[in-house]
N, C-alpha and C positions, 0 to 999 in steps of 0.2 A: 692765878686769876680765876674768878668764878665766871662760869658761862650761864647765861640765862636762856633757857629754852622757850621758844614760842609755843604756847599751848596748842594742842591739836584738838579741835572741837568735833572731830569725827564727821566732817561735812556739813554739820548744822551751824548756822551763823550764831554767834553770841549776841547778847544785848550790848550794843555800843553806847547807848545813852537812854536816859529817861527824864521826864519832866516836860514842862510846857504843854501838858495835856496829852502826851503820847510817848512814843518810844522810837528809837532808831535801831534796827536790826539788820545786819549785813548791808549797811549803807542805805537802807530804805526807811523812810519816815512813815510811821503808822500813827494816826491820830486816834485818841480814845483808848479804852481798855483793850487788852489783848488776852487771848488764850493761845499759849504756845504748846503744841504737841510735837512729838517727834516728826520733824520734817515740815511742819506747817505753822504759820502765824495767822490766826483768825481774829477778825473783829469780834469783840465781846461786849454786849450792850450794858454791862454792869457798871454802875457809877459809885456804888457804896456797898459795904458789907451787909447793910440792912436789906438789900435787894436779893441776897443769895438764897437759893433753895436748890433742891436736887436737880431741877430742870436746868439750872444755870450751867451744870456740868454734863448734861445729856450727851453732848458730842464726844465726850471722853469714853463713853461706854464702848464704842466701836474700836477704840484703841487701847483699852484697858490692859491688854496683854503686854503692851510695850511700855507701860507706865507703872512704876512702883511707888514713886513719890510725887505728890502734887504740891508745888509751892504756891501759896496764896499771898499775893501782894495786896494787903488790905488798904492801901492808901498811905496817908502820912503817918499812921501809927497802927500798931497791931490791935486787933479786935478779937473779942471772944466769938467763937464759932459754935453754934448749937450742936449738941451731941447727935441729934437726928441726922444732920448733914454729914458729920464725920462718919457716922455709921453707914449711911448710904454710899459714901465713897469707899469705905472699907469693904463693903459688899461687892464693889467692883474691883477689889484687889489693890486699892490705892490708899496710901497714908497721906493725910492732909497736914501740911506744915504751914500755919499762918505766920506772917511777919509783915513789917511795913514794906511798901513796894520797893524802896531802895535796897533793902536787905535781900528781898526776893530776887531782884535783878542780879546782884552780886553773887548770891548763892547759886542761882541758875547757871551762871557762867562757870563757876568752880566745878559744879557737879557735871556739867556738860563736858568739860575738859577731862573729867574722870570717867567719862563714858557711862554715866549712870542712866538708868531708865527714868527720865523725869519729864514732867510737864509743868507749866506755870500758868496760873490765872492771875493776871496783873491788872489791878485797878489803877488807871492813869492818875497822875498827880500834876498839879500846876507848878 
């Protein structure tokens, strides 16, 4: 018989659900886009990739030592990210990985269970 182990997320809550304009994390509903850093879920006023610039990620600068990879949930589909923005984040020691928001949520949970140093910038989808 195979045993299935319950993942250990290291004390950080995983993303339980997404859609309908928000997210559910640790049984708490968050409306709108979110920025997830180690230990925090912050409202993020971004509604589309076109709004992104280095200032959109300013709050990550103070936590950059605890983040190696930044997942970017672009909404319903992956979008191209300007090299200048990638370079700015790389300057803070983070690698940006854009994908659609659903894939970013799933990847976040997997990497969280692997105890990776991650953050996620998630654009809400309906």
